[in-house]
SEMAR-6956 format. One record per residue (C-alpha): residue in one letter; residue number from 0; x, y, z. Coordinates in Angstrom, 2 decimals. Example, Ala and Ser with C-alpha at 12.3 -4.5 7.8 and 13.67 -1.06 7.14 Angstrom:
2
r:a; k:0; px:12.30; py:-4.50; pz:7.80
r:s; k:1; px:13.67; py:-1.06; pz:7.14
***
This chain:
183
r:m; k:0; px:0.00; py:0.00; pz:0.00
r:a; k:1; px:1.54; py:3.31; pz:-1.05
r:l; k:2; px:0.63; py:5.97; pz:1.47
r:q; k:3; px:0.08; py:9.59; pz:0.50
r:l; k:4; px:1.27; py:11.54; pz:3.53
r:s; k:5; px:1.06; py:15.28; pz:4.01
r:e; k:6; px:4.33; py:17.21; pz:3.76
r:n; k:7; px:3.56; py:18.20; pz:7.35
r:t; k:8; px:3.72; py:14.59; pz:8.60
r:a; k:9; px:6.28; py:14.31; pz:11.41
r:l; k:10; px:8.76; py:11.47; pz:11.74
r:i; k:11; px:9.30; py:10.53; pz:15.38
r:v; k:12; px:12.57; py:8.64; pz:15.88
r:i; k:13; px:12.46; py:6.95; pz:19.29
r:d; k:14; px:15.51; py:6.01; pz:21.38
r:v; k:15; px:18.01; py:5.08; pz:18.68
r:q; k:16; px:20.80; py:4.97; pz:21.23
r:m; k:17; px:24.02; py:3.04; pz:21.72
r:a; k:18; px:22.68; py:1.10; pz:24.74
r:w; k:19; px:20.85; py:-1.33; pz:22.46
r:d; k:20; px:24.18; py:-2.78; pz:21.30
r:d; k:21; px:24.88; py:-4.16; pz:24.77
r:p; k:22; px:24.67; py:-7.98; pz:24.83
r:a; k:23; px:22.90; py:-7.78; pz:28.21
r:w; k:24; px:19.63; py:-7.22; pz:26.35
r:g; k:25; px:19.88; py:-10.65; pz:24.72
r:p; k:26; px:18.67; py:-11.62; pz:21.25
r:r; k:27; px:16.63; py:-9.19; pz:19.21
r:n; k:28; px:14.61; py:-9.31; pz:16.03
r:n; k:29; px:15.24; py:-7.12; pz:13.01
r:p; k:30; px:18.99; py:-6.48; pz:13.16
r:h; k:31; px:18.56; py:-4.06; pz:10.24
r:a; k:32; px:16.13; py:-1.69; pz:11.96
r:e; k:33; px:18.71; py:1.09; pz:12.23
r:v; k:34; px:19.50; py:0.84; pz:8.51
r:v; k:35; px:15.80; py:1.25; pz:7.69
r:i; k:36; px:15.49; py:4.11; pz:10.19
r:e; k:37; px:18.45; py:5.89; pz:8.59
r:r; k:38; px:16.96; py:5.47; pz:5.12
r:l; k:39; px:13.59; py:6.83; pz:6.24
r:l; k:40; px:15.21; py:9.69; pz:8.17
r:t; k:41; px:17.33; py:10.63; pz:5.14
r:h; k:42; px:14.18; py:10.68; pz:3.00
r:w; k:43; px:12.35; py:12.87; pz:5.54
r:r; k:44; px:15.28; py:15.29; pz:5.74
r:e; k:45; px:15.58; py:15.52; pz:1.94
r:k; k:46; px:11.87; py:16.36; pz:1.73
r:g; k:47; px:12.17; py:18.99; pz:4.50
r:r; k:48; px:9.50; py:17.29; pz:6.56
r:p; k:49; px:9.34; py:17.71; pz:10.36
r:v; k:50; px:11.54; py:15.39; pz:12.43
r:v; k:51; px:11.50; py:14.69; pz:16.17
r:i; k:52; px:14.45; py:12.86; pz:17.73
r:v; k:53; px:13.60; py:11.27; pz:21.07
r:q; k:54; px:16.30; py:10.25; pz:23.54
r:h; k:55; px:15.69; py:8.23; pz:26.68
r:h; k:56; px:17.37; py:9.55; pz:29.83
r:s; k:57; px:16.92; py:6.88; pz:32.49
r:l; k:58; px:16.68; py:8.12; pz:36.06
r:n; k:59; px:18.06; py:4.76; pz:37.22
r:p; k:60; px:21.81; py:5.33; pz:37.67
r:h; k:61; px:22.50; py:1.65; pz:36.85
r:s; k:62; px:20.62; py:1.72; pz:33.54
r:l; k:63; px:22.49; py:1.47; pz:30.25
r:l; k:64; px:20.43; py:4.52; pz:29.27
r:a; k:65; px:21.61; py:6.70; pz:32.18
r:p; k:66; px:23.20; py:9.96; pz:30.95
r:d; k:67; px:26.66; py:9.13; pz:32.33
r:k; k:68; px:26.77; py:5.79; pz:30.49
r:p; k:69; px:28.05; py:5.35; pz:26.91
r:g; k:70; px:24.70; py:3.78; pz:25.97
r:f; k:71; px:22.92; py:7.11; pz:26.49
r:a; k:72; px:24.47; py:8.51; pz:23.30
r:l; k:73; px:22.34; py:8.75; pz:20.19
r:r; k:74; px:23.61; py:6.89; pz:17.14
r:r; k:75; px:25.42; py:9.29; pz:14.85
r:m; k:76; px:22.87; py:8.87; pz:12.04
r:v; k:77; px:20.05; py:10.25; pz:14.22
r:l; k:78; px:21.88; py:13.21; pz:15.75
r:p; k:79; px:19.39; py:16.07; pz:15.50
r:q; k:80; px:19.86; py:18.68; pz:12.80
r:p; k:81; px:19.38; py:22.31; pz:13.91
r:e; k:82; px:15.83; py:22.48; pz:12.50
r:e; k:83; px:14.76; py:19.21; pz:14.16
r:h; k:84; px:13.14; py:18.88; pz:17.55
r:h; k:85; px:15.16; py:16.94; pz:20.14
r:i; k:86; px:13.27; py:15.57; pz:23.13
r:i; k:87; px:14.76; py:14.06; pz:26.28
r:k; k:88; px:12.28; py:11.80; pz:28.07
r:h; k:89; px:12.44; py:9.93; pz:31.37
r:v; k:90; px:9.57; py:7.46; pz:30.88
r:n; k:91; px:8.34; py:5.22; pz:28.06
r:s; k:92; px:6.11; py:7.79; pz:26.37
r:a; k:93; px:7.62; py:10.66; pz:24.43
r:f; k:94; px:4.52; py:12.69; pz:25.39
r:i; k:95; px:4.92; py:12.55; pz:29.18
r:g; k:96; px:7.06; py:15.27; pz:30.73
r:t; k:97; px:8.01; py:16.73; pz:27.32
r:d; k:98; px:6.70; py:19.40; pz:24.96
r:l; k:99; px:6.00; py:16.93; pz:22.13
r:k; k:100; px:2.24; py:17.50; pz:21.98
r:d; k:101; px:2.63; py:21.29; pz:22.10
r:w; k:102; px:5.36; py:21.17; pz:19.43
r:l; k:103; px:3.19; py:19.07; pz:17.10
r:d; k:104; px:0.07; py:21.16; pz:17.72
r:q; k:105; px:1.89; py:24.49; pz:17.20
r:r; k:106; px:2.83; py:23.24; pz:13.74
r:s; k:107; px:-0.65; py:21.88; pz:12.99
r:i; k:108; px:0.81; py:18.38; pz:12.64
r:k; k:109; px:-1.97; py:15.80; pz:12.63
r:t; k:110; px:-0.07; py:12.76; pz:11.31
r:v; k:111; px:3.03; py:11.11; pz:12.76
r:v; k:112; px:5.22; py:8.21; pz:11.69
r:a; k:113; px:6.92; py:6.33; pz:14.52
r:v; k:114; px:10.16; py:4.34; pz:14.32
r:g; k:115; px:12.77; py:3.24; pz:16.85
r:l; k:116; px:13.58; py:0.99; pz:19.76
r:t; k:117; px:12.06; py:-0.92; pz:21.35
r:t; k:118; px:8.81; py:-2.00; pz:19.75
r:v; k:119; px:7.21; py:-3.25; pz:22.97
r:h; k:120; px:8.28; py:-0.41; pz:25.26
r:c; k:121; px:8.87; py:3.19; pz:24.22
r:c; k:122; px:7.63; py:2.83; pz:20.64
r:s; k:123; px:4.40; py:1.15; pz:21.71
r:t; k:124; px:3.73; py:3.57; pz:24.57
r:t; k:125; px:4.35; py:6.62; pz:22.39
r:i; k:126; px:2.18; py:5.20; pz:19.59
r:r; k:127; px:-0.66; py:4.40; pz:21.98
r:m; k:128; px:-0.61; py:7.90; pz:23.45
r:a; k:129; px:-0.40; py:9.54; pz:20.02
r:g; k:130; px:-3.44; py:7.54; pz:18.93
r:n; k:131; px:-5.32; py:8.42; pz:22.10
r:l; k:132; px:-4.46; py:12.10; pz:21.62
r:g; k:133; px:-6.09; py:12.01; pz:18.18
r:y; k:134; px:-3.10; py:11.90; pz:15.86
r:e; k:135; px:-3.13; py:9.71; pz:12.78
r:v; k:136; px:-0.23; py:7.35; pz:13.48
r:y; k:137; px:1.83; py:5.04; pz:11.29
r:a; k:138; px:4.17; py:2.51; pz:12.91
r:v; k:139; px:6.92; py:1.33; pz:10.57
r:e; k:140; px:7.41; py:-2.34; pz:11.43
r:d; k:141; px:10.72; py:-2.79; pz:9.63
r:a; k:142; px:12.09; py:0.34; pz:11.37
r:m; k:143; px:11.54; py:-1.08; pz:14.87
r:a; k:144; px:13.03; py:-3.90; pz:16.89
r:t; k:145; px:12.76; py:-5.49; pz:20.30
r:f; k:146; px:14.41; py:-8.19; pz:22.40
r:d; k:147; px:13.51; py:-11.60; pz:23.77
r:a; k:148; px:11.35; py:-11.47; pz:26.89
r:r; k:149; px:11.11; py:-13.86; pz:29.80
r:r; k:150; px:8.00; py:-14.80; pz:31.74
r:d; k:151; px:7.56; py:-17.63; pz:34.21
r:g; k:152; px:10.90; py:-19.09; pz:33.18
r:q; k:153; px:10.01; py:-19.21; pz:29.50
r:v; k:154; px:11.62; py:-17.22; pz:26.71
r:i; k:155; px:9.32; py:-15.39; pz:24.34
r:p; k:156; px:11.30; py:-14.74; pz:21.15
r:a; k:157; px:11.82; py:-11.15; pz:20.08
r:r; k:158; px:10.10; py:-11.77; pz:16.73
r:v; k:159; px:6.97; py:-12.97; pz:18.56
r:m; k:160; px:7.07; py:-9.98; pz:20.92
r:h; k:161; px:7.43; py:-7.60; pz:17.96
r:d; k:162; px:4.64; py:-9.20; pz:15.92
r:v; k:163; px:2.19; py:-9.48; pz:18.81
r:e; k:164; px:2.75; py:-5.86; pz:19.85
r:l; k:165; px:2.24; py:-4.57; pz:16.31
r:a; k:166; px:-0.89; py:-6.72; pz:15.96
r:a; k:167; px:-2.27; py:-5.17; pz:19.15
r:l; k:168; px:-1.53; py:-1.64; pz:17.91
r:d; k:169; px:-2.69; py:-1.99; pz:14.28
r:g; k:170; px:-6.17; py:-0.66; pz:13.65
r:e; k:171; px:-6.64; py:0.50; pz:17.24
r:f; k:172; px:-3.85; py:3.03; pz:17.80
r:c; k:173; px:-2.12; py:3.18; pz:14.42
r:t; k:174; px:-1.70; py:1.71; pz:10.99
r:v; k:175; px:1.27; py:-0.61; pz:10.69
r:a; k:176; px:3.30; py:0.04; pz:7.55
r:r; k:177; px:6.66; py:-0.78; pz:6.01
r:i; k:178; px:9.26; py:1.61; pz:4.63
r:g; k:179; px:8.21; py:0.73; pz:1.08
r:d; k:180; px:4.78; py:2.16; pz:1.85
r:l; k:181; px:6.30; py:5.51; pz:2.78
r:i; k:182; px:9.06; py:6.20; pz:0.25
***
């Protein structure tokens, strides 16, 4: 499905940080998510469309995403350009404790495209809130990734986590798309 998006559609790039390279997270699906994110971000920048770069600042000093840890750093490809909006968040949603909603509303942005890490945490929470706030939301499945989960001693593979989360979001909070639908 080729989507016709307004030039005023914002790309929200969520938590593309160095912490996700740490083997402590375990196996993940979609090892090429960052490549797809970079391709989509390059397209957005070339078109002059609005971009929001979200960075997670964990308040837990032991977290890989704490500001004094190397994992806090954004990947070079997503470093914000001067005209882009850079948000630092402390919780899963990019809307809580930030100016994201005000920034979008001041620019009359009604549609957002979400990409980033991880599918089941910060991406999902931000997508759910965006949908609840009335934005038209597209989640780019090949521009997201997550990790294996454990429950009751069993491993739930990252691919299953990713697919189930996107299935729960699609049609209720967003439309799930692929990069080929957008560029």
